[in-house]
ZAMARGU-4260 file (C-alpha; in steps of 0.2 Angstrom, whole numbers, plus 5000, padded with zeros to 4 digits):
<rodrens>
0) 5333/4973/4868 | 5322/4988/4864 | 5330/4990/4847 | 5327/4972/4843 | 5309/4974/4848
5) 5307/4989/4837 | 5315/4980/4822 | 5304/4965/4825 | 5288/4976/4826 | 5292/4985/4810
10) 5297/4968/4802 | 5280/4962/4807 | 5271/4977/4800 | 5280/4976/4783 | 5276/4957/4782
15) 5258/4960/4785 | 5257/4975/4773 | 5265/4964/4759 | 5253/4950/4762 | 5239/4961/4761
20) 5245/4968/4745 | 5247/4950/4738 | 5229/4946/4743 | 5221/4962/4738 | 5230/4961/4721
25) 5224/4943/4718 | 5242/4937/4717 | 5241/4923/4730 | 5249/4911/4717 | 5266/4919/4723
30) 5265/4909/4739 | 5265/4893/4729 | 5279/4899/4718 | 5289/4904/4733 | 5286/4888/4742
35) 5291/4877/4727 | 5306/4887/4721 | 5316/4898/4734 | 5311/4888/4749 | 5317/4872/4740
40) 5333/4880/4736 | 5329/4884/4718 | 5326/4900/4708 | 5314/4892/4695 | 5303/4877/4691
45) 5309/4858/4692 | 5307/4845/4679 | 5298/4833/4691 | 5286/4844/4700 | 5270/4840/4690
50) 5265/4831/4706 | 5263/4848/4715 | 5249/4852/4702 | 5232/4844/4698 | 5234/4834/4682
55) 5223/4827/4668 | 5228/4810/4661 | 5232/4809/4642 | 5227/4791/4641 | 5238/4779/4631
60) 5230/4764/4621 | 5237/4749/4614 | 5256/4750/4616 | 5266/4749/4600 | 5284/4744/4605
65) 5298/4753/4596 | 5309/4742/4585 | 5327/4740/4591 | 5340/4743/4578 | 5354/4729/4575
70) 5366/4743/4580 | 5356/4747/4597 | 5368/4754/4610 | 5383/4747/4601 | 5392/4764/4602
75) 5396/4775/4616 | 5395/4794/4617 | 5412/4802/4616 | 5421/4809/4631 | 5419/4827/4625
80) 5400/4825/4623 | 5398/4815/4639 | 5406/4829/4648 | 5394/4841/4639 | 5379/4830/4643
85) 5384/4829/4662 | 5387/4847/4663 | 5369/4851/4657 | 5362/4837/4670 | 5356/4827/4656
90) 5344/4813/4661 | 5339/4805/4644 | 5347/4804/4627 | 5338/4794/4614 | 5342/4792/4595
95) 5329/4784/4584 | 5335/4781/4566 | 5325/4773/4552 | 5310/4770/4563 | 5321/4760/4576
100) 5329/4765/4592 | 5347/4764/4590 | 5353/4773/4606 | 5345/4774/4623 | 5354/4781/4638
105) 5348/4788/4655 | 5356/4796/4670 | 5352/4799/4689 | 5339/4785/4691 | 5328/4791/4676
110) 5322/4777/4665 | 5311/4774/4650 | 5295/4775/4660 | 5300/4790/4670 | 5289/4806/4668
115) 5296/4823/4666 | 5289/4840/4661 | 5292/4845/4643 | 5289/4863/4647 | 5287/4872/4630
120) 5288/4856/4620 | 5270/4856/4624 | 5268/4871/4612 | 5273/4860/4598 | 5261/4846/4604
125) 5247/4860/4604 | 5251/4864/4586 | 5250/4846/4581 | 5232/4845/4589 | 5227/4861/4579
130) 5232/4852/4563 | 5221/4837/4569 | 5206/4849/4573 | 5208/4856/4555 | 5208/4839/4548
135) 5192/4834/4558 | 5183/4850/4552 | 5182/4858/4569 | 5193/4872/4563 | 5191/4879/4545
140) 5209/4883/4543 | 5224/4892/4551 | 5217/4908/4544 | 5201/4907/4555 | 5199/4921/4567
145) 5202/4918/4585 | 5186/4927/4590 | 5176/4914/4581 | 5180/4903/4596 | 5183/4915/4610
150) 5170/4929/4608 | 5176/4935/4625 | 5192/4940/4616 | 5183/4956/4612 | 5198/4969/4613
155) 5199/4978/4596 | 5213/4971/4585 | 5227/4982/4578 | 5224/4979/4559 | 5215/4963/4555
160) 5209/4951/4568 | 5221/4939/4576 | 5220/4922/4567 | 5225/4904/4572 | 5240/4906/4561
165) 5246/4921/4571 | 5246/4911/4587 | 5255/4896/4579 | 5269/4907/4572 | 5271/4918/4588
170) 5265/4934/4578 | 5249/4938/4587 | 5254/4956/4592 | 5246/4952/4609 | 5255/4961/4623
175) 5259/4945/4634 | 5274/4949/4645 | 5286/4934/4642 | 5298/4937/4657 | 5305/4922/4666
180) 5313/4931/4680 | 5298/4943/4685 | 5286/4932/4695 | 5272/4945/4691 | 5274/4942/4672
185) 5263/4930/4662 | 5274/4914/4663 | 5275/4914/4682 | 5257/4919/4685 | 5251/4906/4672
190) 5262/4892/4679 | 5258/4894/4698 | 5241/4903/4696 | 5224/4894/4697 | 5213/4903/4684
195) 5223/4903/4668 | 5209/4908/4657 | 5205/4924/4666 | 5223/4928/4667 | 5226/4925/4648
200) 5211/4935/4642 | 5217/4951/4651 | 5230/4953/4637 | 5226/4963/4621 | 5233/4965/4604
205) 5244/4981/4603 | 5252/4978/4586 | 5247/4971/4570 | 5246/4952/4569 | 5256/4942/4556
210) 5270/4954/4555 | 5283/4951/4568 | 5289/4936/4578 | 5288/4938/4597 | 5289/4922/4607
215) 5275/4922/4619 | 5268/4908/4630 | 5250/4916/4630 | 5248/4913/4612 | 5249/4894/4614
220) 5237/4895/4629 | 5224/4903/4618 | 5226/4889/4606 | 5222/4877/4620 | 5206/4887/4623
225) 5202/4885/4604 | 5205/4866/4604 | 5193/4864/4619 | 5180/4876/4612 | 5181/4869/4594
230) 5181/4850/4599 | 5170/4850/4614 | 5184/4840/4623 | 5197/4844/4635 | 5215/4846/4627
235) 5220/4830/4636 | 5205/4820/4629 | 5209/4826/4612 | 5227/4823/4613 | 5224/4805/4619
240) 5211/4802/4605 | 5222/4810/4591 | 5240/4807/4596 | 5244/4796/4611 | 5233/4782/4607
245) 5236/4781/4588 | 5254/4783/4590 | 5255/4768/4602 | 5262/4777/4617 | 5268/4766/4631
250) 5263/4777/4646 | 5249/4789/4649 | 5255/4806/4650 | 5249/4820/4662 | 5245/4838/4658
255) 5245/4850/4672 | 5230/4860/4676 | 5227/4877/4683 | 5216/4869/4697 | 5207/4853/4700
260) 5196/4848/4685 | 5202/4865/4677 | 5210/4870/4661 | 5227/4863/4654 | 5242/4874/4655
265) 5244/4871/4636 | 5259/4882/4634 | 5269/4870/4645 | 5267/4856/4657 | 5264/4840/4646
270) 5273/4826/4656 | 5279/4811/4648 | 5295/4801/4644 | 5309/4801/4631 | 5303/4786/4620
275) 5285/4792/4619 | 5291/4810/4615 | 5300/4803/4601 | 5284/4797/4593 | 5280/4815/4590
280) 5296/4818/4580 | 5294/4802/4570 | 5276/4807/4565 | 5283/4822/4557 | 5297/4814/4549
285) 5285/4802/4541 | 5274/4816/4535 | 5260/4814/4547 | 5259/4795/4546 | 5260/4781/4559
290) 5260/4763/4553 | 5254/4768/4536 | 5239/4778/4544 | 5238/4797/4541 | 5237/4804/4558
295) 5238/4822/4553 | 5238/4829/4535 | 5255/4830/4526 | 5251/4847/4520 | 5250/4853/4538
300) 5266/4844/4543 | 5275/4853/4528 | 5268/4870/4532 | 5273/4868/4551 | 5291/4865/4547
305) 5293/4880/4535 | 5298/4897/4541 | 5283/4908/4544 | 5283/4924/4533 | 5288/4936/4546
310) 5301/4948/4552 | 5311/4940/4567 | 5316/4948/4583 | 5332/4953/4576 | 5324/4962/4562
315) 5328/4949/4549 | 5317/4938/4538 | 5312/4924/4549 | 5321/4907/4546 | 5319/4900/4564
320) 5301/4896/4567 | 5286/4888/4559 | 5270/4882/4567 | 5277/4881/4584 | 5292/4871/4578
325) 5310/4878/4579 | 5320/4877/4563 | 5339/4876/4560 | 5342/4878/4542 | 5358/4870/4534
330) 5367/4865/4550 | 5382/4855/4543 | 5372/4851/4528 | 5356/4846/4538 | 5340/4856/4539
335) 5333/4852/4556 | 5317/4856/4565 | 5314/4853/4583 | 5303/4856/4599 | 5311/4864/4614
340) 5308/4866/4632 | 5313/4878/4646 | 5327/4867/4654 | 5334/4859/4638 | 5320/4847/4633
345) 5321/4843/4615 | 5314/4833/4601 | 5326/4835/4587 | 5322/4829/4569 | 5335/4827/4555
350) 5325/4822/4540 | 5340/4818/4528 | 5346/4806/4541 | 5328/4799/4545 | 5333/4803/4563
355) 5324/4809/4579 | 5335/4814/4594 | 5326/4816/4611 | 5336/4824/4625 | 5328/4828/4642
360) 5337/4836/4657 | 5339/4849/4670 | 5349/4863/4662 | 5351/4871/4645 | 5364/4884/4639
365) 5359/4902/4636 | 5358/4908/4618 | 5374/4918/4612 | 5370/4936/4608 | 5362/4937/4591
370) 5359/4918/4590 | 5342/4909/4589 | 5346/4893/4597 | 5353/4888/4614 | 5371/4882/4612
375) 5368/4864/4619 | 5356/4860/4605 | 5371/4857/4595 | 5379/4846/4608 | 5365/4833/4605
380) 5364/4835/4586 | 5383/4833/4585 | 5383/4818/4596 | 5369/4809/4587 | 5377/4812/4570
385) 5394/4807/4576 | 5387/4791/4583 | 5374/4786/4569 | 5375/4798/4555 | 5378/4792/4537
</rodrens>
């Protein structure tokens, strides 16, 4: 009994010390992270957990219903692809071809109006909004320095100043620590924390911008700050005005904030549904037009889906990333660009097929050594081409 009391006493002391360290080091977000991961039987975030955060509505306007193809749902996914989809816990698979929905399939109670987190697909949406802000004259060009909008970003740059383009292409040289396992690294602190601006502005450039690709969520968060400062509107308000309403989204989206009435977690956490996500892909397939109206300049669209002039993280000439769009050159004769999220959220665009493929789900495959794209990306591309390719 005495031994148990001593163990209990030391456990209590250690527990108190650890909590004091958490409080003193201003890392109380760890409590929220723990409560919403390990205490719920998970080791990471969940696609439906936007309800645990404060959110800002990205308002929809007049709904523009998708056309349905004459071939709508006339074909079924092969058994091989079906097993792949189910192994990855897919909840939505939508194929849009020639501006019409040709295939629509949902799993596990998910439907066309269900909201789910897009995770890093939000980075692509932020890139689109940067293009809109340039068109509107709020930003001069992608070459404009970050410090013009964030004078508090006062740390001396290495080489020239960090520009908007460097953030879009993930080549800022800023020392964000992109670690999805360490809860003390930027992604976890930004996701569960309550002061994302203070957190983000702690980081500084440590290598010359515009040279080397390094995928860092903080780059996109900085772009969110730029949009807010340049336009005088919240990111959600500007997204509603420039995208969600003009594109005819059916449902309002929700962008998670760092705290009530706070700042959008721009690098992630845009919550919507498969058909409305598909509108982003269709916009870029149509060179920035929707129903004949130019929503974003065709020049910006074209530049967005070209490889940025960088060295990639394997020391090769970059061929996989543009302005926050991932690129797959010459896959079975197709040049593909796509948006991608942490748990296998994808908006896949196949221009020579005039096809958009949206996949939402709970899991994605890891990238193979030396590869640029998760293996499961090709499951959804292959399935769509098998079903509805020319």
